[in-house]
MDTraj code that builds the backbone (N, CA, C; nanometers):
import mdtraj as md
import numpy as np

residues = "MET VAL GLU ILE VAL LEU GLY VAL ALA VAL PHE MET LEU THR ILE ALA VAL ILE GLY LEU PHE ALA MET MET GLY GLU LEU SER SER ARG VAL PRO GLU PRO ASP ALA LEU SER GLY GLN ASP GLY PRO ALA ARG PRO GLY GLN ARG PRO SER THR VAL ASP ILE LEU PRO HIS PRO HIS PRO VAL PRO GLU ALA ARG LEU GLY ALA GLU PRO ALA GLN TRP PRO PRO GLU LEU ALA ALA VAL ARG GLU ALA ASP ARG ALA HIS VAL VAL VAL PHE GLY SER THR CYS ALA THR CYS GLY ARG ILE ALA SER GLY GLU THR GLY PRO LEU ASP ALA LEU ALA PRO PRO LEU ALA VAL VAL VAL SER CYS PRO LEU PRO LYS ASP GLY ALA ASP PHE LEU ALA GLN HIS PRO MET VAL THR ASP TYR PRO HIS VAL VAL ASP VAL GLY GLY ALA TRP LEU ASN THR ASN PHE ALA VAL GLY THR SER PRO SER VAL LEU VAL PHE GLU HIS GLY ARG LEU ARG SER ALA HIS THR PHE THR SER ALA LYS VAL LEU SER HIS LEU PRO ALA SER GLU".split()
xyz = np.array([
    [-4.0295, -6.1448, -7.3252],
    [-4.0238, -6.0671, -7.2011],
    [-3.8966, -6.0763, -7.1258],
    [-3.8388, -6.1866, -7.1133],
    [-3.7224, -6.2264, -7.0177],
    [-3.6118, -6.1565, -7.1013],
    [-3.6059, -6.1600, -7.2391],
    [-3.5032, -6.0942, -7.3164],
    [-3.4755, -5.9606, -7.2633],
    [-3.6042, -5.8937, -7.2475],
    [-3.6198, -5.7307, -7.2176],
    [-3.5643, -5.7275, -7.1041],
    [-3.5889, -5.7963, -6.9674],
    [-3.5641, -5.7885, -6.8451],
    [-3.4151, -5.8211, -6.8385],
    [-3.3541, -5.9181, -6.9064],
    [-3.2172, -5.9240, -6.9080],
    [-3.1452, -5.8293, -6.9796],
    [-3.1874, -5.7742, -7.0930],
    [-3.1481, -5.6745, -7.1685],
    [-3.1008, -5.5455, -7.0550],
    [-3.2171, -5.4981, -7.0110],
    [-3.2102, -5.3760, -6.8993],
    [-3.1213, -5.4252, -6.8085],
    [-3.1258, -5.5549, -6.7618],
    [-3.0250, -5.5833, -6.6160],
    [-2.8680, -5.5672, -6.6719],
    [-2.8504, -5.6030, -6.7877],
    [-2.7107, -5.5961, -6.8697],
    [-2.6684, -5.4588, -6.8786],
    [-2.7690, -5.3760, -6.9271],
    [-2.7434, -5.2598, -6.9352],
    [-2.7060, -5.1801, -6.8198],
    [-2.7928, -5.1721, -6.7099],
    [-2.7815, -5.0995, -6.5994],
    [-2.6275, -5.1599, -6.5439],
    [-2.6004, -5.2706, -6.5456],
    [-2.4629, -5.3510, -6.4901],
    [-2.3439, -5.2744, -6.5316],
    [-2.3530, -5.2380, -6.6711],
    [-2.2378, -5.1970, -6.7843],
    [-2.2407, -5.0266, -6.7197],
    [-2.3574, -4.9829, -6.7092],
    [-2.3672, -4.8236, -6.6372],
    [-2.2996, -4.8032, -6.4945],
    [-2.3157, -4.9225, -6.4137],
    [-2.2732, -4.9331, -6.2810],
    [-2.1123, -4.9441, -6.2795],
    [-2.0865, -5.0466, -6.3799],
    [-1.9126, -5.0646, -6.3758],
    [-1.8358, -4.9452, -6.4566],
    [-1.8969, -4.9067, -6.5351],
    [-1.8409, -4.7677, -6.6053],
    [-1.8300, -4.6357, -6.4939],
    [-1.9398, -4.6333, -6.3925],
    [-1.9278, -4.5635, -6.2727],
    [-1.8377, -4.6081, -6.2014],
    [-1.8188, -4.7219, -6.1542],
    [-1.7144, -4.7497, -6.0529],
    [-1.5792, -4.7215, -6.1203],
    [-1.5417, -4.7247, -6.2494],
    [-1.4241, -4.6997, -6.3191],
    [-1.3923, -4.5449, -6.2957],
    [-1.5179, -4.4673, -6.3296],
    [-1.4774, -4.3223, -6.3317],
    [-1.4670, -4.2808, -6.1700],
    [-1.5370, -4.3572, -6.0788],
    [-1.4741, -4.2964, -5.9428],
    [-1.3513, -4.3434, -5.8922],
    [-1.3305, -4.4798, -5.9305],
    [-1.1656, -4.4973, -5.9220],
    [-1.0760, -4.4165, -5.9674],
    [-1.1064, -4.3651, -6.0781],
    [-0.9993, -4.3022, -6.1584],
    [-1.0161, -4.1138, -6.1040],
    [-1.1047, -4.0776, -6.0384],
    [-1.1025, -3.9919, -5.9594],
    [-1.0437, -3.9712, -5.8359],
    [-1.0697, -4.0861, -5.7691],
    [-0.9830, -4.1232, -5.6239],
    [-0.8339, -4.1242, -5.6440],
    [-0.7952, -4.2027, -5.7747],
    [-0.6681, -4.2379, -5.7823],
    [-0.5918, -4.0756, -5.8115],
    [-0.6736, -3.9852, -5.8929],
    [-0.6108, -3.8652, -5.9069],
    [-0.6073, -3.7908, -5.7766],
    [-0.6567, -3.7999, -5.6926],
    [-0.6435, -3.7167, -5.5530],
    [-0.5115, -3.8003, -5.4616],
    [-0.4677, -3.8718, -5.4966],
    [-0.3735, -3.9510, -5.4052],
    [-0.2455, -3.9258, -5.4826],
    [-0.1549, -3.8593, -5.3912],
    [-0.0151, -3.8033, -5.4170],
    [0.0865, -3.9081, -5.4830],
    [0.1496, -3.8757, -5.5695],
    [0.2702, -3.9415, -5.6293],
    [0.3533, -4.0158, -5.5100],
    [0.3777, -4.1175, -5.5300],
    [0.4827, -4.1861, -5.4320],
    [0.6283, -4.1059, -5.4031],
    [0.6442, -4.0370, -5.5097],
    [0.7597, -3.9340, -5.4773],
    [0.7055, -3.8368, -5.3750],
    [0.5933, -3.7768, -5.3708],
    [0.5614, -3.6915, -5.2942],
    [0.5344, -3.7287, -5.1380],
    [0.5082, -3.8544, -5.1309],
    [0.5240, -3.9178, -5.0200],
    [0.6551, -3.9653, -4.9395],
    [0.7434, -3.9895, -5.0311],
    [0.8533, -4.0387, -4.9920],
    [0.9700, -3.9331, -4.9337],
    [0.9084, -3.8074, -4.9243],
    [0.9995, -3.6870, -4.8852],
    [1.1116, -3.6727, -4.9518],
    [1.1302, -3.7398, -5.0777],
    [1.2555, -3.7155, -5.1246],
    [1.2233, -3.6489, -5.2416],
    [1.3597, -3.5863, -5.3293],
    [1.3386, -3.5054, -5.4490],
    [1.3282, -3.5913, -5.5571],
    [1.3899, -3.7038, -5.5710],
    [1.3733, -3.8082, -5.6751],
    [1.2859, -3.8990, -5.6547],
    [1.2760, -4.0285, -5.7481],
    [1.1994, -4.1098, -5.7076],
    [1.2484, -4.2144, -5.5663],
    [1.1461, -4.2861, -5.5191],
    [1.1576, -4.3635, -5.4014],
    [1.2564, -4.4792, -5.4762],
    [1.3590, -4.5126, -5.3591],
    [1.4461, -4.6415, -5.4063],
    [1.3715, -4.7748, -5.4099],
    [1.4057, -4.8595, -5.4708],
    [1.3079, -4.9850, -5.5162],
    [1.3198, -5.0481, -5.3607],
    [1.1872, -5.0983, -5.3118],
    [1.1815, -5.1542, -5.1710],
    [1.1082, -5.0579, -5.0631],
    [1.1754, -4.9409, -5.1258],
    [1.1352, -4.8389, -4.9905],
    [1.0105, -4.8091, -4.9766],
    [0.9364, -4.8128, -4.8847],
    [0.8092, -4.7649, -4.8461],
    [0.7956, -4.6267, -4.8376],
    [0.6599, -4.5721, -4.8689],
    [0.6524, -4.4524, -4.8659],
    [0.6271, -4.3927, -4.7390],
    [0.6894, -4.2688, -4.6813],
    [0.6715, -4.2476, -4.5565],
    [0.5304, -4.1638, -4.5396],
    [0.4875, -4.1842, -4.4020],
    [0.3627, -4.1383, -4.3821],
    [0.3497, -4.0001, -4.3151],
    [0.4788, -3.9405, -4.3142],
    [0.5009, -3.8093, -4.2225],
    [0.4217, -3.6978, -4.2944],
    [0.4058, -3.7019, -4.4264],
    [0.3499, -3.5966, -4.4969],
    [0.2038, -3.6227, -4.4873],
    [0.1199, -3.7460, -4.4644],
    [-0.0088, -3.7798, -4.4546],
    [-0.0261, -3.7579, -4.3079],
    [0.0422, -3.7894, -4.2117],
    [0.0011, -3.7572, -4.0665],
    [0.1082, -3.6933, -4.0050],
    [0.1371, -3.5771, -4.0399],
    [0.2690, -3.4996, -3.9992],
    [0.2623, -3.4575, -3.8365],
    [0.1370, -3.4931, -3.7624],
    [0.1691, -3.4575, -3.6049],
    [0.0797, -3.5409, -3.5535],
    [0.1184, -3.5965, -3.4237],
    [0.0719, -3.6610, -3.3315],
    [-0.0706, -3.6325, -3.3234],
    [-0.1480, -3.7369, -3.2952],
    [-0.2884, -3.7093, -3.2399],
    [-0.3225, -3.7802, -3.1158],
    [-0.3946, -3.6848, -3.0577],
    [-0.4510, -3.7083, -2.9261],
    [-0.5163, -3.8732, -2.9191],
    [-0.4999, -3.9387, -2.7890],
    [-0.5717, -4.0762, -2.7795],
    [-0.6710, -4.0262, -2.7059],
    [-0.8260, -4.0049, -2.7177],
    [-0.9083, -3.9628, -2.6600],
    [-0.9583, -4.0367, -2.5483],
    [-0.9559, -4.1692, -2.5285],
    [-0.9643, -4.2773, -2.4183],
    [-0.8540, -4.2408, -2.2867],
    [-0.7697, -4.1816, -2.3231],
    [-0.6579, -4.1952, -2.1981],
    [-0.7021, -4.1518, -2.1147],
    [-0.6587, -4.1734, -1.9967],
    [-0.6940, -4.1385, -1.8505],
    [-0.5897, -4.0359, -1.8017],
    [-0.6231, -3.9270, -1.8422],
    [-0.5168, -3.8038, -1.8294],
    [-0.5185, -3.7654, -1.6942],
    [-0.3756, -3.7590, -1.6143],
    [-0.3834, -3.7366, -1.4818],
    [-0.3703, -3.8679, -1.3748],
    [-0.3547, -3.9699, -1.4426],
    [-0.3791, -4.0964, -1.3723],
    [-0.2288, -4.1528, -1.3348],
    [-0.2329, -4.1845, -1.2288],
    [-0.0901, -4.2118, -1.1499],
    [-0.0779, -4.3513, -1.0910],
    [-0.0230, -4.4567, -1.1932],
    [-0.0361, -4.5664, -1.1218],
    [0.0097, -4.5998, -0.9718],
    [-0.0306, -4.7020, -0.9258],
    [0.0039, -4.7410, -0.7860],
    [0.1263, -4.8122, -0.7946],
    [0.1725, -4.9066, -0.8891],
    [0.2849, -4.9738, -0.9000],
    [0.3173, -4.9462, -1.0366],
    [0.4699, -4.9256, -1.0477],
    [0.5349, -4.9040, -1.1723],
    [0.6079, -5.0346, -1.1977],
    [0.6451, -5.0708, -1.2916],
    [0.7621, -5.1717, -1.3505],
    [0.8818, -5.1276, -1.3061],
    [0.9636, -5.1841, -1.2519],
    [1.1060, -5.1453, -1.2223],
    [1.1978, -5.0733, -1.3181],
    [1.1693, -5.0964, -1.4486],
    [1.2224, -5.0545, -1.5396],
    [1.2014, -4.9076, -1.6071],
    [1.0914, -4.8754, -1.5655],
    [1.0342, -4.7310, -1.5420],
    [1.0542, -4.6466, -1.4458],
    [1.1253, -4.6895, -1.3628],
    [1.1473, -4.5970, -1.2292],
    [1.2071, -4.4578, -1.2838],
    [1.2789, -4.4202, -1.3860],
    [1.3206, -4.2863, -1.4107],
    [1.1831, -4.2350, -1.4648],
    [1.1010, -4.2820, -1.5127],
    [0.9850, -4.2041, -1.5815],
    [0.8818, -4.1760, -1.4785],
    [0.8754, -4.2652, -1.3528],
    [0.7909, -4.2308, -1.2628],
    [0.8342, -4.1080, -1.1732],
    [1.0025, -4.0739, -1.1734],
    [1.0542, -3.9929, -1.0595],
    [1.0834, -3.8578, -1.1494],
    [1.0758, -3.8492, -1.2746],
    [1.1171, -3.7422, -1.3546],
    [1.0003, -3.6369, -1.3399],
    [1.0680, -3.4995, -1.3668],
    [0.9577, -3.3973, -1.3648],
    [0.8880, -3.3959, -1.5046],
    [0.9628, -3.4531, -1.6104],
    [0.8674, -3.4621, -1.7446],
    [0.9618, -3.5963, -1.8054],
    [0.8798, -3.6878, -1.8679],
    [0.9340, -3.8224, -1.9068],
    [0.8211, -3.8653, -2.0210],
    [0.8959, -3.9459, -2.1104],
    [0.8162, -4.0167, -2.2092],
    [0.8041, -4.1614, -2.2483],
    [0.7124, -4.2032, -2.2664],
    [0.7169, -4.3548, -2.2747],
    [0.6287, -4.3894, -2.4092],
    [0.7212, -4.4374, -2.4815],
    [0.6968, -4.5039, -2.6516],
    [0.6339, -4.6508, -2.6085],
    [0.5025, -4.6353, -2.6750],
    [0.4435, -4.7661, -2.6718],
    [0.4293, -4.8307, -2.8114],
    [0.4866, -4.9641, -2.8133],
    [0.4788, -5.0205, -2.9260],
    [0.3794, -5.1657, -2.9176],
    [0.3503, -5.2061, -3.0349],
    [0.2478, -5.3559, -3.0075],
    [0.3430, -5.4244, -3.1092],
    [0.3448, -5.5619, -3.0604],
    [0.4381, -5.6793, -3.1255],
    [0.3844, -5.6984, -3.2694],
    [0.2492, -5.6810, -3.2590],
    [0.1625, -5.7191, -3.3840],
    [0.1345, -5.6139, -3.4648],
    [0.1945, -5.5004, -3.4416],
    [0.1713, -5.3684, -3.5356],
    [0.2676, -5.3546, -3.6270],
    [0.2557, -5.3315, -3.7613],
    [0.3538, -5.3173, -3.8543],
    [0.4025, -5.1868, -3.8877],
    [0.3561, -5.0664, -3.8194],
    [0.4086, -4.9382, -3.8139],
    [0.4677, -4.9475, -3.7030],
    [0.4419, -4.9938, -3.5770],
    [0.5389, -5.0062, -3.4630],
    [0.7005, -5.1014, -3.5103],
    [0.6858, -5.1905, -3.5892],
    [0.7996, -5.2512, -3.6477],
    [0.8967, -5.1619, -3.7058],
    [0.8097, -5.0915, -3.7729],
    [0.9112, -4.9951, -3.8803],
    [0.9715, -4.9029, -3.7910],
    [0.8680, -4.8174, -3.7005],
    [0.9595, -4.7344, -3.6202],
    [1.0354, -4.7818, -3.5169],
    [1.0205, -4.8903, -3.4908],
    [1.1438, -4.9552, -3.3860],
    [1.2435, -4.9997, -3.4571],
    [1.2379, -5.0049, -3.5856],
    [1.3568, -5.0845, -3.6467],
    [1.4362, -4.9517, -3.6750],
    [1.4048, -4.8409, -3.6625],
    [1.4610, -4.7115, -3.7233],
    [1.4126, -4.6505, -3.8417],
    [1.3472, -4.7403, -3.9173],
    [1.3309, -4.7062, -4.0556],
    [1.2977, -4.5331, -4.0807],
    [1.2050, -4.4900, -3.9591],
    [1.1506, -4.3596, -3.9573],
    [1.2314, -4.2749, -3.8793],
    [1.3582, -4.2932, -3.8513],
    [1.4358, -4.2129, -3.7793],
    [1.4505, -4.2613, -3.6334],
    [1.5456, -4.1927, -3.5423],
    [1.5591, -4.2252, -3.4115],
    [1.4446, -4.1654, -3.3194],
    [1.4293, -4.2089, -3.2019],
    [1.3530, -4.1633, -3.1114],
    [1.4289, -4.0621, -3.0232],
    [1.5285, -4.0050, -3.0524],
    [1.5695, -3.8814, -2.9791],
    [1.5374, -3.7631, -2.9870],
    [1.4085, -3.7577, -3.0644],
    [1.3454, -3.6300, -3.0916],
    [1.2754, -3.6161, -2.9526],
    [1.2551, -3.7078, -2.8785],
    [1.1902, -3.6886, -2.7135],
    [1.2968, -3.6791, -2.6196],
    [1.2930, -3.5894, -2.5368],
    [1.3789, -3.5507, -2.4312],
    [1.3802, -3.6511, -2.3450],
    [1.4957, -3.6959, -2.2845],
    [1.4999, -3.7950, -2.1963],
    [1.4451, -3.7688, -2.0626],
    [1.4152, -3.8376, -1.9509],
    [1.4200, -3.9902, -1.9786],
    [1.3051, -4.0352, -2.0879],
    [1.3405, -4.1334, -2.1376],
    [1.2547, -4.2070, -2.2329],
    [1.2788, -4.3385, -2.2021],
    [1.1492, -4.4123, -2.2240],
    [1.1487, -4.5764, -2.1802],
    [1.0403, -4.6241, -2.2978],
    [1.0305, -4.7701, -2.3280],
    [0.9584, -4.8100, -2.4250],
    [0.8751, -4.9443, -2.3409],
    [0.7590, -4.9388, -2.3956],
    [0.6752, -5.0588, -2.3229],
    [0.6099, -5.1115, -2.4785],
    [0.6392, -5.2320, -2.4543],
    [0.6156, -5.3155, -2.5776],
    [0.4720, -5.4136, -2.5416],
    [0.3781, -5.3877, -2.5733],
    [0.2297, -5.4446, -2.5814],
    [0.2233, -5.5841, -2.6346],
    [0.2182, -5.6938, -2.5899],
    [0.2217, -5.8161, -2.6810],
    [0.0885, -5.9243, -2.6108],
    [0.0774, -6.0131, -2.7107],
    [-0.0193, -6.1185, -2.6535],
    [0.0402, -6.2315, -2.5528],
    [0.1477, -6.2354, -2.6051],
    [0.2488, -6.3614, -2.5051],
    [0.4049, -6.2986, -2.4768],
    [0.4221, -6.3523, -2.3668],
    [0.5847, -6.2956, -2.3455],
    [0.6881, -6.3263, -2.4342],
    [0.6719, -6.4258, -2.5139],
    [0.7512, -6.4762, -2.6215],
    [0.7454, -6.3794, -2.7419],
    [0.6441, -6.3171, -2.7433],
    [0.6223, -6.2328, -2.8663],
    [0.6621, -6.0968, -2.8336],
    [0.6608, -6.0461, -2.7125],
    [0.7569, -5.9393, -2.6671],
    [0.9161, -5.9549, -2.6634],
    [0.9375, -6.0595, -2.6239],
    [1.0920, -6.1237, -2.6372],
    [1.1398, -6.0998, -2.7787],
    [1.0597, -6.1502, -2.8865],
    [1.0968, -6.1591, -3.0373],
    [1.0905, -6.0271, -3.1001],
    [1.0036, -5.9580, -3.0393],
    [0.9867, -5.7989, -3.1098],
    [1.1157, -5.7320, -3.0536],
    [1.1502, -5.7572, -2.9407],
    [1.2719, -5.6911, -2.8673],
    [1.4031, -5.7382, -2.9555],
    [1.4115, -5.8737, -2.9909],
    [1.5290, -5.9212, -3.0397],
    [1.5420, -5.8775, -3.1884],
    [1.4050, -5.8374, -3.2648],
    [1.3931, -5.8042, -3.3847],
    [1.4489, -5.6693, -3.3887],
    [1.4086, -5.5688, -3.3098],
    [1.4268, -5.4337, -3.3117],
    [1.5328, -5.3919, -3.1883],
    [1.6787, -5.3956, -3.2058],
    [1.7586, -5.4029, -3.0946],
    [1.7657, -5.2505, -3.0557],
    [1.7049, -5.1427, -3.1654],
    [1.7100, -4.9987, -3.1351],
    [1.6019, -4.9651, -3.0001],
    [1.5169, -5.0476, -2.9687],
    [1.4406, -5.0530, -2.8559],
    [1.5262, -5.0825, -2.7204],
    [1.6165, -5.1623, -2.6890],
    [1.6793, -5.1894, -2.6143],
    [1.7823, -5.1216, -2.5870],
    [1.7998, -4.9948, -2.6200],
    [1.8980, -4.9003, -2.6048],
    [1.8287, -4.7857, -2.4867],
    [1.6851, -4.8092, -2.4806],
    [1.6200, -4.7491, -2.3717],
    [1.5455, -4.8409, -2.2820],
    [1.5325, -4.7979, -2.1561],
    [1.4942, -4.8705, -2.0608],
    [1.3451, -4.9332, -2.1175],
    [1.3107, -5.0621, -2.0900],
    [1.2212, -5.1346, -2.1569],
    [1.1369, -5.2341, -2.0950],
    [1.0139, -5.2497, -2.0777],
    [0.9460, -5.3325, -2.0342],
    [0.8419, -5.4308, -2.1237],
    [0.7918, -5.5684, -2.0973],
    [0.7088, -5.6131, -2.1951],
    [0.6068, -5.6391, -2.1226],
    [0.4789, -5.5754, -2.2010],
    [0.3558, -5.5422, -2.0912],
    [0.2448, -5.6895, -2.1611],
    [0.2377, -5.7762, -2.1200],
    [0.1649, -5.9049, -2.1821],
    [0.0287, -5.8349, -2.1663],
    [-0.0459, -5.8721, -2.2905],
    [-0.1919, -5.8283, -2.2997],
    [-0.2222, -5.6547, -2.2602],
    [-0.1217, -5.5927, -2.3022],
    [-0.1277, -5.4373, -2.2380],
    [-0.2042, -5.4168, -2.1065],
    [-0.2045, -5.5134, -1.9986],
    [-0.2530, -5.4832, -1.9035],
    [-0.1874, -5.3903, -1.8276],
    [-0.0798, -5.3501, -1.8091],
    [-0.0247, -5.2359, -1.7198],
    [-0.0925, -5.1021, -1.7925],
    [-0.0946, -5.1013, -1.9150],
    [-0.1123, -4.9883, -1.9856],
    [-0.2725, -4.9524, -1.9626],
    [-0.3741, -5.0585, -1.9972],
    [-0.4953, -5.0591, -2.0196],
    [-0.5197, -5.0097, -1.8954],
    [-0.4955, -5.0720, -1.7704],
    [-0.5378, -5.1012, -1.6541],
    [-0.5264, -4.9456, -1.5792],
    [-0.4131, -4.9118, -1.5875],
    [-0.3726, -4.7897, -1.5591],
    [-0.3840, -4.6510, -1.6187],
    [-0.3933, -4.6604, -1.7689],
    [-0.4035, -4.5555, -1.8277],
    [-0.5182, -4.5631, -1.9506],
    [-0.5786, -4.6502, -1.9775],
    [-0.7041, -4.7090, -2.0640],
    [-0.6224, -4.6629, -2.2100],
    [-0.4935, -4.6950, -2.2139],
    [-0.4135, -4.6811, -2.3491],
    [-0.4002, -4.8094, -2.4002],
    [-0.4706, -4.8538, -2.5113],
    [-0.4719, -4.9754, -2.6062],
    [-0.4200, -4.9651, -2.7329],
    [-0.3758, -4.8450, -2.7970],
    [-0.3333, -4.8116, -2.9066],
    [-0.1658, -4.7939, -2.9322],
    [-0.1258, -4.8522, -3.0259],
    [0.0085, -4.8330, -3.0558],
    [0.0218, -4.8003, -3.2242],
    [0.1412, -4.7301, -3.2545],
    [0.2287, -4.6917, -3.1587],
    [0.1636, -4.5642, -3.1136],
    [0.2050, -4.5482, -2.9935],
    [0.1533, -4.4012, -2.9169],
    [0.2778, -4.3486, -2.8240],
    [0.2447, -4.2514, -2.7749],
    [0.3833, -4.1945, -2.6967],
    [0.2992, -4.1091, -2.5828],
    [0.3129, -4.1571, -2.4445],
    [0.2633, -4.0986, -2.3309],
    [0.3526, -3.9952, -2.2684],
    [0.3216, -3.8996, -2.2498],
    [0.3977, -3.7966, -2.1717],
    [0.3567, -3.7864, -2.0051],
    [0.4450, -3.8068, -1.9124],
    [0.4290, -3.7865, -1.7830],
    [0.4991, -3.6802, -1.7168],
    [0.4573, -3.6226, -1.6051],
    [0.4875, -3.5188, -1.5258],
    [0.5011, -3.5643, -1.3847],
    [0.5785, -3.5996, -1.3200],
    [0.6068, -3.6545, -1.1750],
    [0.5054, -3.7583, -1.1454],
    [0.5184, -3.8269, -1.2594],
    [0.4496, -3.9785, -1.2545],
    [0.3141, -3.9895, -1.2937],
    [0.2625, -3.8787, -1.3190],
    [0.1195, -3.8717, -1.3722],
    [0.0925, -3.8550, -1.5265],
    [-0.0050, -3.9100, -1.5912],
    [-0.0149, -3.8922, -1.7211],
    [-0.0627, -3.7801, -1.7759],
    [0.0225, -3.7149, -1.8374],
    [-0.0062, -3.5733, -1.8887],
    [-0.0747, -3.5581, -2.0206],
    [-0.0170, -3.6474, -2.1180],
    [-0.0964, -3.6494, -2.2385],
    [-0.0646, -3.7821, -2.3131],
    [-0.1163, -3.8375, -2.4153],
    [-0.1368, -3.9388, -2.4826],
    [-0.1393, -3.9173, -2.6396],
    [-0.0409, -3.9806, -2.7150],
    [-0.0915, -3.9137, -2.8748],
    [-0.0542, -4.0564, -2.9447],
    [-0.1171, -4.0884, -3.0568],
    [-0.0604, -4.1790, -3.1575],
    [0.0320, -4.1222, -3.2595],
    [0.1004, -4.1770, -3.3314],
    [0.2003, -4.1473, -3.4319],
    [0.2525, -4.2274, -3.5246],
    [0.2890, -4.1865, -3.6468],
    [0.3220, -4.2945, -3.7463],
    [0.4651, -4.2831, -3.7980],
    [0.5279, -4.2136, -3.7574],
    [0.6842, -4.2027, -3.7741],
    [0.7438, -4.1186, -3.6620],
    [0.8763, -4.1782, -3.6360],
    [0.9443, -4.1078, -3.5305],
    [0.9864, -3.9679, -3.5468],
    [0.9966, -3.9291, -3.6884],
    [1.0104, -3.7979, -3.7199],
    [0.9264, -3.6847, -3.6576],
    [0.7930, -3.7392, -3.6487],
    [0.6757, -3.6548, -3.6128],
    [0.6878, -3.6485, -3.4532],
    [0.7649, -3.7257, -3.3915],
    [0.7453, -3.6866, -3.2488],
    [0.8012, -3.5449, -3.1744],
    [0.8779, -3.4970, -3.2888],
    [0.9363, -3.3507, -3.2354],
    [0.7954, -3.2436, -3.2603],
    [0.6928, -3.3125, -3.3100],
    [0.5757, -3.2083, -3.3174],
    [0.4578, -3.1984, -3.1940],
    [0.5005, -3.3061, -3.0899],
    [0.4316, -3.3011, -2.9794],
    [0.3889, -3.1676, -2.9278],
    [0.2852, -3.1160, -2.8785],
    [0.2237, -3.0017, -2.8370],
    [0.3160, -2.9466, -2.7354],
    [0.3692, -2.8123, -2.7620],
    [0.4553, -2.7783, -2.6557],
    [0.3882, -2.7725, -2.5050],
    [0.2588, -2.7529, -2.5223],
    [0.1801, -2.7295, -2.3510],
    [0.1683, -2.8697, -2.2916],
    [0.1874, -2.9714, -2.3784],
    [0.1729, -3.1076, -2.3098],
    [0.2604, -3.1701, -2.3082],
])
top = md.Topology()
chain = top.add_chain()
for i, resn in enumerate(residues, 1):
    res = top.add_residue(resn, chain, resSeq=i)
    for name in ("N", "CA", "C"):
        top.add_atom(name, md.element.get_by_symbol(name[0]), res)
traj = md.Trajectory(xyz[None], top)
């Protein structure tokens, strides 16, 4: 009797493994080849990561963002944002790998956004923010501030997502979007 139960169990496990391999084969057939993701005509260069531009070609709204919010206090580094008719703030997280790629310029420059443009680096500790700035000198080309624990962003705008771009009009948050590449910043909705 035990042999029959074990035989049935082995048979069922064999069927399950075959089914898993079939599903994995089906899933892998739906994933584009690395060349399609890299945005190049030829094969990707060794060590080059596939681009996510084709996967997420547009910024996506941050649903929890408190639109219309206007902070009582602004960091002095963001004075130009507060006073502008329209301004952009790019939010990077010091522990976010995508943020590091974007901040290094790997996905293109941030100049798709009209000035004034500023950067907020959200980080657990001040040292983490300083390290992020040191590792990504492109960020220091713009007015920037280190936001320890994301306190300023979360308190004023309920934005704790990075990377994200915040659009301000006359110091009020007009829209907030996540993005995966500097190239997609040119796709921000025109009405926002």
